N, CA, C and O atoms as CSV, one atom per row, in Angstrom:
chain,resi,resn,atom,element,x,y,z
A,1,MET,N,N,-30.672,-6.298,-139.912
A,1,MET,CA,C,-30.415,-6.410,-141.289
A,1,MET,C,C,-29.395,-6.072,-142.228
A,1,MET,O,O,-28.776,-6.752,-143.046
A,2,MET,N,N,-29.360,-4.689,-141.876
A,2,MET,CA,C,-28.249,-4.052,-143.131
A,2,MET,C,C,-26.202,-4.879,-142.006
A,2,MET,O,O,-25.079,-5.232,-142.367
A,3,GLN,N,N,-26.711,-4.794,-141.128
A,3,GLN,CA,C,-25.515,-4.937,-140.167
A,3,GLN,C,C,-25.153,-6.284,-140.454
A,3,GLN,O,O,-23.943,-6.482,-140.343
A,4,THR,N,N,-26.023,-7.540,-140.880
A,4,THR,CA,C,-25.796,-8.955,-141.244
A,4,THR,C,C,-24.599,-8.685,-142.626
A,4,THR,O,O,-23.416,-9.025,-142.604
A,5,ILE,N,N,-25.374,-7.932,-143.851
A,5,ILE,CA,C,-25.026,-8.074,-144.945
A,5,ILE,C,C,-23.651,-7.428,-144.962
A,5,ILE,O,O,-22.686,-7.765,-145.649
A,6,TRP,N,N,-23.733,-6.492,-144.128
A,6,TRP,CA,C,-22.727,-4.970,-144.155
A,6,TRP,C,C,-21.129,-6.128,-143.583
A,6,TRP,O,O,-20.022,-5.666,-143.863
A,7,ARG,N,N,-21.189,-7.655,-142.765
A,7,ARG,CA,C,-20.411,-8.674,-142.213
A,7,ARG,C,C,-20.323,-9.358,-143.683
A,7,ARG,O,O,-19.461,-9.126,-144.531
A,8,LEU,N,N,-21.588,-10.394,-143.801
A,8,LEU,CA,C,-21.192,-11.515,-144.995
A,8,LEU,C,C,-20.030,-10.740,-145.822
A,8,LEU,O,O,-18.975,-11.302,-146.116
A,9,SER,N,N,-20.404,-9.018,-146.267
A,9,SER,CA,C,-19.527,-7.914,-147.572
A,9,SER,C,C,-17.437,-7.620,-147.113
A,9,SER,O,O,-16.427,-7.302,-147.742
A,10,ASN,N,N,-17.831,-8.020,-145.539
A,10,ASN,CA,C,-16.419,-7.924,-144.813
A,10,ASN,C,C,-15.900,-9.131,-145.052
A,10,ASN,O,O,-14.877,-9.264,-145.725
A,11,HIS,N,N,-16.443,-9.967,-144.613
A,11,HIS,CA,C,-15.950,-11.278,-144.357
A,11,HIS,C,C,-15.368,-11.670,-146.180
A,11,HIS,O,O,-14.316,-12.220,-146.507
A,12,LEU,N,N,-17.027,-10.903,-147.524
A,12,LEU,CA,C,-16.023,-11.900,-148.649
A,12,LEU,C,C,-14.593,-10.751,-148.906
A,12,LEU,O,O,-13.438,-10.952,-149.282
A,13,HIS,N,N,-15.143,-9.844,-148.606
A,13,HIS,CA,C,-14.153,-8.756,-148.870
A,13,HIS,C,C,-12.693,-9.042,-148.042
A,13,HIS,O,O,-11.857,-8.505,-148.767
A,14,ARG,N,N,-12.080,-9.548,-147.033
A,14,ARG,CA,C,-11.062,-10.694,-146.683
A,14,ARG,C,C,-10.924,-11.482,-147.107
A,14,ARG,O,O,-9.744,-11.715,-147.371
A,15,TRP,N,N,-11.663,-12.233,-147.406
A,15,TRP,CA,C,-11.445,-14.014,-148.955
A,15,TRP,C,C,-11.119,-13.201,-150.468
A,15,TRP,O,O,-11.009,-13.869,-151.496
A,16,ARG,N,N,-11.011,-12.044,-150.478
A,16,ARG,CA,C,-10.796,-11.321,-151.566
A,16,ARG,C,C,-11.432,-12.113,-152.717
A,16,ARG,O,O,-10.799,-12.570,-153.668
A,17,VAL,N,N,-13.197,-12.261,-152.460
A,17,VAL,CA,C,-14.237,-12.844,-153.415
A,17,VAL,C,C,-14.599,-11.458,-153.995
A,17,VAL,O,O,-14.713,-10.501,-153.229
A,18,PRO,N,N,-14.786,-11.320,-155.346
A,18,PRO,CA,C,-13.995,-10.137,-156.582
A,18,PRO,C,C,-14.966,-9.133,-155.817
A,18,PRO,O,O,-14.742,-8.346,-154.897
A,19,VAL,N,N,-16.748,-9.606,-156.906
A,19,VAL,CA,C,-17.522,-8.791,-157.241
A,19,VAL,C,C,-18.776,-9.426,-156.109
A,19,VAL,O,O,-19.559,-9.789,-156.988
A,20,LEU,N,N,-19.484,-9.799,-154.809
A,20,LEU,CA,C,-20.114,-10.277,-154.402
A,20,LEU,C,C,-20.561,-9.264,-153.288
A,20,LEU,O,O,-21.718,-8.923,-153.045
A,21,PRO,N,N,-18.898,-8.669,-152.380
A,21,PRO,CA,C,-18.339,-7.367,-151.727
A,21,PRO,C,C,-19.285,-6.160,-152.482
A,21,PRO,O,O,-20.099,-5.631,-151.724
A,22,LYS,N,N,-19.271,-5.712,-153.759
A,22,LYS,CA,C,-19.346,-4.612,-154.496
A,22,LYS,C,C,-21.338,-5.094,-154.373
A,22,LYS,O,O,-22.183,-4.401,-154.939
A,23,LEU,N,N,-21.561,-5.863,-153.867
A,23,LEU,CA,C,-23.152,-6.091,-154.561
A,23,LEU,C,C,-23.857,-5.853,-153.443
A,23,LEU,O,O,-24.956,-5.298,-153.470
A,24,CYS,N,N,-23.085,-6.388,-152.018
A,24,CYS,CA,C,-23.711,-6.044,-150.635
A,24,CYS,C,C,-23.666,-4.875,-150.461
A,24,CYS,O,O,-24.691,-4.364,-150.010
A,25,TYR,N,N,-22.584,-4.062,-150.718
A,25,TYR,CA,C,-22.115,-2.551,-150.808
A,25,TYR,C,C,-23.393,-1.683,-150.896
A,25,TYR,O,O,-23.746,-0.863,-150.049
A,26,ALA,N,N,-24.208,-2.068,-152.359
A,26,ALA,CA,C,-24.748,-1.485,-152.707
A,26,ALA,C,C,-26.158,-1.737,-153.028
A,26,ALA,O,O,-26.893,-0.891,-153.538
A,27,PHE,N,N,-26.591,-3.205,-152.639
A,27,PHE,CA,C,-27.678,-3.505,-151.144
A,27,PHE,C,C,-28.086,-2.573,-150.316
A,27,PHE,O,O,-29.243,-2.168,-150.203
A,28,ASN,N,N,-26.890,-2.123,-149.566
A,28,ASN,CA,C,-26.658,-1.375,-148.641
A,28,ASN,C,C,-26.858,-0.017,-148.953
A,28,ASN,O,O,-27.587,0.594,-148.172
A,29,ARG,N,N,-26.420,0.561,-149.840
A,29,ARG,CA,C,-26.247,1.648,-149.790
A,29,ARG,C,C,-28.747,2.140,-150.959
A,29,ARG,O,O,-29.437,3.145,-150.792
A,30,ILE,N,N,-29.092,0.792,-151.918
A,30,ILE,CA,C,-29.574,1.475,-152.296
A,30,ILE,C,C,-31.346,0.421,-151.100
A,30,ILE,O,O,-32.430,0.963,-151.315
A,31,VAL,N,N,-31.358,0.086,-150.830
A,31,VAL,CA,C,-32.159,-0.309,-149.332
A,31,VAL,C,C,-32.055,1.357,-148.040
A,31,VAL,O,O,-32.758,2.366,-148.005
A,32,PHE,N,N,-30.716,0.874,-147.080
A,32,PHE,CA,C,-30.709,1.191,-146.104
A,32,PHE,C,C,-30.189,3.204,-146.008
A,32,PHE,O,O,-29.937,3.995,-145.099
A,33,SER,N,N,-30.247,3.247,-147.275
A,33,SER,CA,C,-29.181,4.830,-147.666
A,33,SER,C,C,-28.040,4.338,-146.565
A,33,SER,O,O,-28.043,4.969,-145.508
A,34,SER,N,N,-27.574,3.830,-146.633
A,34,SER,CA,C,-25.937,3.841,-145.104
A,34,SER,C,C,-25.102,3.184,-146.870
A,34,SER,O,O,-25.383,2.533,-147.876
A,35,VAL,N,N,-23.926,3.982,-146.200
A,35,VAL,CA,C,-22.386,3.831,-146.480
A,35,VAL,C,C,-21.747,3.399,-145.142
A,35,VAL,O,O,-21.642,3.717,-143.957
A,36,VAL,N,N,-21.368,2.430,-146.108
A,36,VAL,CA,C,-20.381,1.274,-144.913
A,36,VAL,C,C,-20.035,0.681,-146.207
A,36,VAL,O,O,-20.854,0.201,-146.990
A,37,PRO,N,N,-18.231,0.772,-146.456
A,37,PRO,CA,C,-17.748,-0.011,-147.129
A,37,PRO,C,C,-17.464,-1.463,-146.541
A,37,PRO,O,O,-17.601,-1.550,-145.321
A,38,PRO,N,N,-17.091,-2.612,-147.222
A,38,PRO,CA,C,-16.796,-3.640,-147.405
A,38,PRO,C,C,-15.504,-3.961,-146.307
A,38,PRO,O,O,-15.357,-5.124,-145.933
A,39,GLY,N,N,-14.455,-2.747,-145.742
A,39,GLY,CA,C,-12.711,-3.234,-145.808
A,39,GLY,C,C,-12.983,-2.264,-144.039
A,39,GLY,O,O,-12.286,-2.796,-143.175
A,40,VAL,N,N,-13.821,-1.045,-143.489
A,40,VAL,CA,C,-14.560,-0.728,-142.327
A,40,VAL,C,C,-13.746,-2.506,-141.598
A,40,VAL,O,O,-13.706,-3.619,-142.122
A,41,GLN,N,N,-13.215,-2.001,-140.216
A,41,GLN,CA,C,-12.903,-2.508,-139.664
A,41,GLN,C,C,-13.721,-2.186,-138.090
A,41,GLN,O,O,-13.272,-1.304,-137.358
A,42,MET,N,N,-15.344,-3.264,-137.557
A,42,MET,CA,C,-15.921,-2.573,-136.540
A,42,MET,C,C,-15.985,-3.734,-136.496
A,42,MET,O,O,-16.355,-4.574,-137.317
A,43,GLY,N,N,-15.405,-3.826,-134.955
A,43,GLY,CA,C,-15.410,-4.488,-133.831
A,43,GLY,C,C,-16.700,-5.293,-133.529
A,43,GLY,O,O,-17.564,-5.272,-134.405
A,44,LYS,N,N,-16.922,-5.957,-132.465
A,44,LYS,CA,C,-18.085,-7.636,-132.384
A,44,LYS,C,C,-18.574,-6.234,-131.063
A,44,LYS,O,O,-17.940,-5.446,-130.362
A,45,GLY,N,N,-20.172,-6.586,-131.319
A,45,GLY,CA,C,-21.540,-5.626,-130.843
A,45,GLY,C,C,-21.264,-4.653,-130.932
A,45,GLY,O,O,-21.131,-3.894,-129.972
A,46,VAL,N,N,-21.013,-4.231,-132.594
A,46,VAL,CA,C,-21.148,-2.561,-132.665
A,46,VAL,C,C,-22.995,-2.908,-133.224
A,46,VAL,O,O,-23.332,-4.002,-133.676
A,47,LEU,N,N,-23.782,-1.943,-133.084
A,47,LEU,CA,C,-24.583,-1.338,-133.105
A,47,LEU,C,C,-25.891,-0.150,-133.741
A,47,LEU,O,O,-26.781,0.421,-133.110
A,48,LEU,N,N,-25.614,-0.107,-134.930
A,48,LEU,CA,C,-25.791,1.054,-135.574
A,48,LEU,C,C,-27.742,1.178,-135.764
A,48,LEU,O,O,-28.477,0.443,-136.423
A,49,GLY,N,N,-28.111,2.413,-134.892
A,49,GLY,CA,C,-29.895,2.211,-134.308
A,49,GLY,C,C,-29.793,2.897,-135.739
A,49,GLY,O,O,-28.965,3.422,-136.483
A,50,TYR,N,N,-31.659,2.448,-135.640
A,50,TYR,CA,C,-32.058,2.261,-136.692
A,50,TYR,C,C,-32.193,1.041,-137.885
A,50,TYR,O,O,-32.976,1.243,-138.814
A,51,LYS,N,N,-31.347,-0.330,-137.827
A,51,LYS,CA,C,-30.642,-0.230,-138.652
A,51,LYS,C,C,-29.621,0.191,-139.158
A,51,LYS,O,O,-28.688,-0.594,-138.987
A,52,GLY,N,N,-29.410,0.916,-139.608
A,52,GLY,CA,C,-28.315,1.258,-139.866
A,52,GLY,C,C,-28.443,2.818,-141.115
A,52,GLY,O,O,-27.501,3.226,-141.794
A,53,LEU,N,N,-29.787,3.381,-141.096
A,53,LEU,CA,C,-29.985,3.718,-141.691
A,53,LEU,C,C,-29.557,5.200,-141.732
A,53,LEU,O,O,-29.588,5.999,-140.796
A,54,GLY,N,N,-29.219,5.375,-142.786
A,54,GLY,CA,C,-28.403,6.979,-143.280
A,54,GLY,C,C,-27.119,6.975,-142.734
A,54,GLY,O,O,-26.568,8.047,-142.485
A,55,ILE,N,N,-26.488,5.746,-142.483
A,55,ILE,CA,C,-25.115,6.204,-142.168
A,55,ILE,C,C,-24.112,6.068,-142.789
A,55,ILE,O,O,-24.199,5.345,-143.781
A,56,ILE,N,N,-22.476,6.829,-142.403
A,56,ILE,CA,C,-22.312,7.506,-143.633
A,56,ILE,C,C,-19.912,7.194,-142.298
A,56,ILE,O,O,-19.190,7.654,-141.413
A,57,ILE,N,N,-20.066,6.127,-143.331
A,57,ILE,CA,C,-18.738,5.607,-143.039
A,57,ILE,C,C,-17.729,5.578,-143.447
A,57,ILE,O,O,-17.730,4.735,-144.345
A,58,HIS,N,N,-16.532,6.126,-143.310
A,58,HIS,CA,C,-15.620,6.064,-144.183
A,58,HIS,C,C,-14.958,4.452,-143.643
A,58,HIS,O,O,-15.030,3.881,-142.555
A,59,ARG,N,N,-13.933,3.845,-145.702
A,59,ARG,CA,C,-13.747,3.107,-145.396
A,59,ARG,C,C,-12.869,2.622,-144.926
A,59,ARG,O,O,-12.964,1.464,-144.518
A,60,ARG,N,N,-11.336,3.558,-144.781
A,60,ARG,CA,C,-10.564,3.102,-143.492
A,60,ARG,C,C,-10.470,3.661,-142.162
A,60,ARG,O,O,-9.389,4.063,-141.731
A,61,ALA,N,N,-12.102,3.739,-141.130
A,61,ALA,CA,C,-11.675,4.398,-140.208
A,61,ALA,C,C,-12.722,2.599,-139.395
A,61,ALA,O,O,-13.516,1.693,-139.647
A,62,VAL,N,N,-11.853,3.205,-138.389
A,62,VAL,CA,C,-11.500,1.854,-136.953
A,62,VAL,C,C,-13.138,2.017,-135.762
A,62,VAL,O,O,-13.528,3.167,-135.561
A,63,ILE,N,N,-13.706,1.172,-135.280
A,63,ILE,CA,C,-14.342,0.706,-134.991
A,63,ILE,C,C,-14.679,0.231,-134.292
A,63,ILE,O,O,-15.807,-0.198,-134.538
A,64,GLY,N,N,-14.134,-0.138,-132.893
A,64,GLY,CA,C,-14.028,-0.623,-131.534
A,64,GLY,C,C,-15.306,-1.614,-130.939
A,64,GLY,O,O,-16.217,-1.887,-131.720
A,65,ASN,N,N,-15.339,-2.071,-129.725
A,65,ASN,CA,C,-16.260,-3.190,-130.010
A,65,ASN,C,C,-17.243,-2.796,-129.429
A,65,ASN,O,O,-17.380,-1.580,-129.563
A,66,ASN,N,N,-17.890,-3.199,-128.923
A,66,ASN,CA,C,-19.853,-2.568,-128.257
A,66,ASN,C,C,-19.891,-0.599,-128.260
A,66,ASN,O,O,-19.988,0.304,-127.430
A,67,VAL,N,N,-19.735,-0.762,-129.864
A,67,VAL,CA,C,-19.964,0.771,-129.504
A,67,VAL,C,C,-21.058,0.777,-130.532
A,67,VAL,O,O,-21.177,-0.043,-131.443
A,68,LEU,N,N,-22.181,2.240,-130.172
A,68,LEU,CA,C,-23.975,1.603,-130.536
A,68,LEU,C,C,-23.431,3.595,-130.651
A,68,LEU,O,O,-22.925,4.521,-130.018
A,69,VAL,N,N,-24.185,3.098,-132.296
A,69,VAL,CA,C,-24.015,4.957,-133.195
A,69,VAL,C,C,-25.990,4.630,-133.653
A,69,VAL,O,O,-26.684,3.654,-133.937
A,70,GLY,N,N,-26.177,6.084,-133.485
A,70,GLY,CA,C,-27.491,6.945,-133.639
A,70,GLY,C,C,-27.391,6.610,-135.403
A,70,GLY,O,O,-26.508,6.230,-136.173
A,71,ALA,N,N,-28.718,6.963,-135.497
A,71,ALA,CA,C,-29.204,7.532,-136.654
A,71,ALA,C,C,-28.227,8.719,-137.230
A,71,ALA,O,O,-27.758,9.688,-136.632
A,72,HIS,N,N,-27.998,8.075,-139.384
A,72,HIS,CA,C,-27.447,8.980,-140.014
A,72,HIS,C,C,-25.918,9.987,-139.333
A,72,HIS,O,O,-25.505,11.146,-139.382
A,73,VAL,N,N,-25.508,8.662,-138.733
A,73,VAL,CA,C,-24.490,9.490,-138.301
A,73,VAL,C,C,-22.998,9.445,-139.398
A,73,VAL,O,O,-22.727,8.461,-140.087
A,74,THR,N,N,-22.427,10.315,-139.374
A,74,THR,CA,C,-21.245,9.995,-140.562
A,74,THR,C,C,-19.618,9.968,-139.438
A,74,THR,O,O,-19.261,10.789,-138.593
A,75,ILE,N,N,-19.074,8.925,-139.809
A,75,ILE,CA,C,-17.758,9.227,-139.906
A,75,ILE,C,C,-17.062,9.265,-140.287
A,75,ILE,O,O,-16.780,8.098,-140.561
A,76,GLY,N,N,-15.979,10.186,-140.792
A,76,GLY,CA,C,-15.293,10.658,-142.364
A,76,GLY,C,C,-13.345,11.194,-142.134
A,76,GLY,O,O,-12.251,11.179,-141.569
A,77,GLY,N,N,-13.806,11.392,-142.636
A,77,GLY,CA,C,-12.616,11.942,-143.011
A,77,GLY,C,C,-12.133,13.625,-143.455
A,77,GLY,O,O,-13.315,13.958,-143.378
A,78,ARG,N,N,-11.633,14.559,-143.731
A,78,ARG,CA,C,-11.023,15.810,-144.216
A,78,ARG,C,C,-11.459,15.900,-145.099
A,78,ARG,O,O,-12.482,15.354,-145.512
A,79,GLY,N,N,-10.176,17.251,-146.035
A,79,GLY,CA,C,-10.028,16.764,-147.192
A,79,GLY,C,C,-8.849,16.739,-147.131
A,79,GLY,O,O,-8.187,16.117,-147.961
A,80,GLU,N,N,-8.106,17.664,-145.757
A,80,GLU,CA,C,-7.637,18.495,-146.257
A,80,GLU,C,C,-5.986,17.304,-145.303
A,80,GLU,O,O,-4.767,17.471,-145.302
A,81,PHE,N,N,-7.057,16.037,-144.548
A,81,PHE,CA,C,-6.244,14.747,-143.606
A,81,PHE,C,C,-6.208,14.070,-144.269
A,81,PHE,O,O,-6.193,14.360,-145.465
A,82,HIS,N,N,-6.187,13.309,-144.000
A,82,HIS,CA,C,-4.923,11.568,-144.570
A,82,HIS,C,C,-5.959,11.025,-143.676
A,82,HIS,O,O,-6.930,10.283,-143.822
A,83,ASP,N,N,-5.410,11.659,-142.698
A,83,ASP,CA,C,-5.871,9.417,-141.114
A,83,ASP,C,C,-7.857,9.942,-141.298
A,83,ASP,O,O,-8.206,10.960,-141.895
A,84,VAL,N,N,-8.675,9.117,-140.740
A,84,VAL,CA,C,-9.547,8.708,-139.930
A,84,VAL,C,C,-10.291,8.715,-139.341
A,84,VAL,O,O,-9.865,9.826,-139.023
A,85,PRO,N,N,-11.538,8.529,-138.470
A,85,PRO,CA,C,-11.739,8.477,-136.736
A,85,PRO,C,C,-11.299,7.110,-136.127
A,85,PRO,O,O,-11.613,6.027,-136.620
A,86,VAL,N,N,-10.676,7.240,-135.206
A,86,VAL,CA,C,-10.787,5.935,-134.449
A,86,VAL,C,C,-11.506,6.475,-133.126
A,86,VAL,O,O,-11.305,7.417,-132.359
A,87,ILE,N,N,-12.441,5.432,-133.220
A,87,ILE,CA,C,-13.815,4.548,-131.777
A,87,ILE,C,C,-13.259,3.546,-130.982
A,87,ILE,O,O,-13.426,2.327,-130.948
A,88,GLU,N,N,-12.660,4.210,-130.438
A,88,GLU,CA,C,-12.738,3.045,-129.037
A,88,GLU,C,C,-13.908,2.430,-128.621
A,88,GLU,O,O,-15.084,2.752,-128.795
A,89,ASP,N,N,-13.329,1.360,-127.965
A,89,ASP,CA,C,-14.268,-0.124,-126.951
A,89,ASP,C,C,-15.526,1.014,-126.410
A,89,ASP,O,O,-15.063,2.081,-126.007
A,90,ASP,N,N,-17.279,0.867,-126.360
A,90,ASP,CA,C,-17.768,1.151,-125.674
A,90,ASP,C,C,-18.450,2.336,-125.604
A,90,ASP,O,O,-19.103,2.738,-124.641
A,91,VAL,N,N,-18.230,3.039,-126.960
A,91,VAL,CA,C,-18.405,4.354,-126.362
A,91,VAL,C,C,-20.215,4.602,-127.512
A,91,VAL,O,O,-20.728,3.723,-128.205
A,92,MET,N,N,-20.638,5.773,-127.352
A,92,MET,CA,C,-22.081,6.165,-127.667
A,92,MET,C,C,-22.632,7.316,-128.700
A,92,MET,O,O,-22.951,8.399,-128.211
A,93,ILE,N,N,-22.736,7.141,-129.910
A,93,ILE,CA,C,-22.400,8.173,-130.956
A,93,ILE,C,C,-24.320,8.654,-130.814
A,93,ILE,O,O,-25.303,7.915,-130.869
A,94,GLY,N,N,-24.217,10.319,-130.601
A,94,GLY,CA,C,-25.784,10.384,-130.809
A,94,GLY,C,C,-25.808,10.435,-131.891
A,94,GLY,O,O,-24.858,10.365,-132.671
A,95,THR,N,N,-27.653,10.654,-132.251
A,95,THR,CA,C,-28.354,10.471,-133.536
A,95,THR,C,C,-27.726,11.282,-134.497
A,95,THR,O,O,-26.994,11.868,-133.700
A,96,GLY,N,N,-27.373,11.887,-135.826
A,96,GLY,CA,C,-26.890,12.753,-135.862
A,96,GLY,C,C,-25.317,13.328,-135.935
A,96,GLY,O,O,-24.654,14.140,-136.580
A,97,ALA,N,N,-25.218,12.701,-135.225
A,97,ALA,CA,C,-23.287,13.454,-134.571
A,97,ALA,C,C,-22.939,13.629,-136.847
A,97,ALA,O,O,-23.536,13.323,-137.879
A,98,LYS,N,N,-21.392,14.421,-136.361
A,98,LYS,CA,C,-20.160,14.609,-136.890
A,98,LYS,C,C,-19.039,14.290,-136.907
A,98,LYS,O,O,-18.224,15.192,-136.714
A,99,ILE,N,N,-18.512,12.863,-137.146
A,99,ILE,CA,C,-16.943,12.480,-136.490
A,99,ILE,C,C,-15.912,13.012,-137.878
A,99,ILE,O,O,-16.123,12.510,-138.982
A,100,LEU,N,N,-14.573,14.277,-137.654
A,100,LEU,CA,C,-14.870,14.486,-138.661
A,100,LEU,C,C,-13.145,14.076,-138.304
A,100,LEU,O,O,-12.611,14.291,-137.217
A,101,GLY,N,N,-12.426,13.405,-139.583
A,101,GLY,CA,C,-11.004,14.247,-139.809
A,101,GLY,C,C,-9.977,12.865,-138.541
A,101,GLY,O,O,-10.511,11.841,-138.115
A,102,PRO,N,N,-8.263,13.363,-138.174
A,102,PRO,CA,C,-8.146,12.582,-137.709
A,102,PRO,C,C,-7.885,12.643,-135.779
A,102,PRO,O,O,-7.043,12.877,-134.912
A,103,VAL,N,N,-9.659,12.140,-136.057
A,103,VAL,CA,C,-9.730,12.654,-134.799
A,103,VAL,C,C,-9.882,10.858,-133.813
A,103,VAL,O,O,-10.240,9.876,-134.464
A,104,ARG,N,N,-9.567,10.725,-132.325
A,104,ARG,CA,C,-9.724,9.542,-131.295
A,104,ARG,C,C,-10.764,9.717,-130.333
A,104,ARG,O,O,-10.603,10.560,-129.451
A,105,ILE,N,N,-11.869,8.996,-130.384
A,105,ILE,CA,C,-12.604,8.885,-129.549
A,105,ILE,C,C,-12.753,7.973,-128.298
A,105,ILE,O,O,-13.062,6.783,-128.364
A,106,GLY,N,N,-12.537,8.556,-127.320
A,106,GLY,CA,C,-11.609,7.719,-126.579
A,106,GLY,C,C,-13.031,6.829,-126.275
A,106,GLY,O,O,-14.199,7.013,-126.616
A,107,ARG,N,N,-12.142,5.431,-125.201
A,107,ARG,CA,C,-13.085,4.326,-124.313
A,107,ARG,C,C,-13.875,5.098,-123.587
A,107,ARG,O,O,-13.426,6.152,-123.137
A,108,GLY,N,N,-15.158,4.719,-123.353
A,108,GLY,CA,C,-16.363,4.535,-122.162
A,108,GLY,C,C,-16.804,6.548,-123.229
A,108,GLY,O,O,-17.591,7.260,-122.605
A,109,ALA,N,N,-16.370,7.021,-124.334
A,109,ALA,CA,C,-16.406,8.532,-124.117
A,109,ALA,C,C,-18.198,8.659,-124.972
A,109,ALA,O,O,-18.435,7.651,-125.639
A,110,ARG,N,N,-18.892,9.303,-124.981
A,110,ARG,CA,C,-20.529,9.711,-125.345
A,110,ARG,C,C,-20.460,10.940,-125.942
A,110,ARG,O,O,-19.936,11.861,-125.315
A,111,ILE,N,N,-20.964,11.148,-127.215
A,111,ILE,CA,C,-21.306,11.712,-128.342
A,111,ILE,C,C,-22.882,12.459,-128.679
A,111,ILE,O,O,-23.833,11.967,-129.287
A,112,GLY,N,N,-22.814,13.168,-128.345
A,112,GLY,CA,C,-24.146,13.488,-128.567
A,112,GLY,C,C,-24.890,14.500,-129.635
A,112,GLY,O,O,-24.511,15.446,-130.325
A,113,ALA,N,N,-26.044,13.874,-129.437
A,113,ALA,CA,C,-27.137,14.114,-130.893
A,113,ALA,C,C,-26.457,15.418,-131.462
A,113,ALA,O,O,-26.079,16.294,-130.684
A,114,ASN,N,N,-26.309,15.537,-132.789
A,114,ASN,CA,C,-25.557,16.028,-133.800
A,114,ASN,C,C,-24.454,17.144,-133.623
A,114,ASN,O,O,-24.245,18.300,-133.992
A,115,ALA,N,N,-24.208,16.736,-133.303
A,115,ALA,CA,C,-22.499,16.861,-132.134
A,115,ALA,C,C,-21.454,17.215,-133.655
A,115,ALA,O,O,-21.471,16.362,-134.543
A,116,VAL,N,N,-20.578,18.514,-133.852
A,116,VAL,CA,C,-19.441,18.293,-134.858
A,116,VAL,C,C,-17.438,17.735,-134.177
A,116,VAL,O,O,-16.524,18.529,-133.955
A,117,VAL,N,N,-17.401,16.663,-134.075
A,117,VAL,CA,C,-16.187,16.172,-133.926
A,117,VAL,C,C,-15.560,16.531,-134.529
A,117,VAL,O,O,-15.909,16.467,-135.708
A,118,VAL,N,N,-14.199,17.169,-134.244
A,118,VAL,CA,C,-13.351,17.859,-135.232
A,118,VAL,C,C,-11.959,17.274,-133.980
A,118,VAL,O,O,-11.483,16.200,-134.347
A,119,LYS,N,N,-11.632,17.557,-133.304
A,119,LYS,CA,C,-11.140,16.857,-131.951
A,119,LYS,C,C,-10.895,15.955,-130.395
A,119,LYS,O,O,-11.541,15.908,-129.348
A,120,ASP,N,N,-9.854,15.420,-130.787
A,120,ASP,CA,C,-10.172,14.171,-129.277
A,120,ASP,C,C,-10.966,14.534,-129.083
A,120,ASP,O,O,-11.402,15.537,-129.646
A,121,VAL,N,N,-11.944,13.478,-127.590
A,121,VAL,CA,C,-11.920,13.443,-127.203
A,121,VAL,C,C,-11.838,11.995,-125.961
A,121,VAL,O,O,-12.017,10.803,-126.212
A,122,PRO,N,N,-11.435,12.780,-124.332
A,122,PRO,CA,C,-10.157,11.299,-123.962
A,122,PRO,C,C,-11.658,10.095,-123.311
A,122,PRO,O,O,-12.753,9.779,-123.776
A,123,PRO,N,N,-11.029,9.815,-122.273
A,123,PRO,CA,C,-11.873,8.957,-122.801
A,123,PRO,C,C,-12.321,8.702,-121.363
A,123,PRO,O,O,-11.571,9.018,-120.440
A,124,GLY,N,N,-14.141,7.848,-121.014
A,124,GLY,CA,C,-15.100,8.818,-120.503
A,124,GLY,C,C,-15.953,9.953,-120.389
A,124,GLY,O,O,-16.959,10.056,-119.687
A,125,ALA,N,N,-15.257,11.108,-121.440
A,125,ALA,CA,C,-15.478,12.379,-121.110
A,125,ALA,C,C,-17.021,12.403,-122.219
A,125,ALA,O,O,-17.540,11.330,-122.527
A,126,THR,N,N,-17.529,13.568,-122.653
A,126,THR,CA,C,-18.458,13.194,-122.923
A,126,THR,C,C,-18.532,14.831,-123.572
A,126,THR,O,O,-18.153,15.930,-123.167
A,127,ALA,N,N,-19.219,14.337,-124.772
A,127,ALA,CA,C,-19.018,15.970,-126.144
A,127,ALA,C,C,-20.099,16.297,-126.899
A,127,ALA,O,O,-20.898,15.456,-127.312
A,128,THR,N,N,-20.198,17.780,-127.162
A,128,THR,CA,C,-21.472,17.927,-127.500
A,128,THR,C,C,-21.366,19.486,-128.375
A,128,THR,O,O,-20.296,20.046,-128.138
A,129,GLY,N,N,-22.096,20.103,-129.134
A,129,GLY,CA,C,-21.876,20.771,-129.488
A,129,GLY,C,C,-21.277,21.097,-131.622
A,129,GLY,O,O,-20.554,20.372,-132.306
A,130,ILE,N,N,-21.854,22.193,-131.951
A,130,ILE,CA,C,-20.815,22.088,-133.220
A,130,ILE,C,C,-19.951,24.062,-133.062
A,130,ILE,O,O,-20.461,25.182,-133.093
A,131,PRO,N,N,-18.521,23.572,-132.902
A,131,PRO,CA,C,-18.066,22.544,-133.294
A,131,PRO,C,C,-17.862,21.612,-131.417
A,131,PRO,O,O,-17.830,22.219,-130.347
A,132,ALA,N,N,-17.775,20.310,-131.571
A,132,ALA,CA,C,-18.248,20.223,-130.382
A,132,ALA,C,C,-17.034,20.079,-129.117
A,132,ALA,O,O,-15.933,19.597,-129.383
A,133,ARG,N,N,-17.456,20.652,-127.453
A,133,ARG,CA,C,-16.382,20.572,-126.284
A,133,ARG,C,C,-17.228,19.283,-125.729
A,133,ARG,O,O,-18.253,18.628,-125.915
A,134,VAL,N,N,-15.779,19.421,-124.717
A,134,VAL,CA,C,-15.538,18.427,-123.745
A,134,VAL,C,C,-16.280,19.146,-122.647
A,134,VAL,O,O,-15.917,20.179,-122.085
A,135,LEU,N,N,-17.704,18.233,-122.361
A,135,LEU,CA,C,-18.272,18.837,-121.044
A,135,LEU,C,C,-17.791,18.436,-119.827
A,135,LEU,O,O,-17.600,19.362,-119.039
A,136,GLY,N,N,-17.474,17.059,-119.340
A,136,GLY,CA,C,-17.374,16.343,-118.446
A,136,GLY,C,C,-16.216,15.218,-118.987
A,136,GLY,O,O,-16.102,14.889,-120.167
A,137,GLU,N,N,-15.331,14.668,-117.807
A,137,GLU,CA,C,-14.309,13.428,-118.107
A,137,GLU,C,C,-15.014,12.884,-117.009
A,137,GLU,O,O,-15.905,13.422,-116.351
A,138,ALA,N,N,-14.583,11.904,-116.898
A,138,ALA,CA,C,-14.490,10.482,-115.813
A,138,ALA,C,C,-13.854,10.519,-115.387
A,138,ALA,O,O,-13.149,11.418,-115.846
A,139,ASN,N,N,-13.261,9.913,-114.294
A,139,ASN,CA,C,-12.137,9.751,-113.119
A,139,ASN,C,C,-11.244,8.256,-113.281
A,139,ASN,O,O,-10.356,7.976,-112.475
């Protein structure tokens, strides 16, 4: 439901409809406690766990195709950096994870629950911990 409303607001935002995207954004914020601005670039097949409950995504973030995002995940910036995270295709982000600053999460990577990612994660790798460390990389 939350993603459907976001997709509607995203289409309206791209068509430059003035008020309706903000109303959809406000509805999602109140009902689902999620902050997903209409301008977020989100690919196809993105699944926001638990109907997007508590998810916060920066307005300039880029999320690829077939990404699984758990509940209460933050994908956002850090004060001293202008750039925001780029999540490539086929990534899984565990519940409560925080991905902050100018980082790139490689294709097929896995982010553990409650991990705090502040450095790039290579494709196919698994990252966990606070701050997140890469535990294993795919060949």
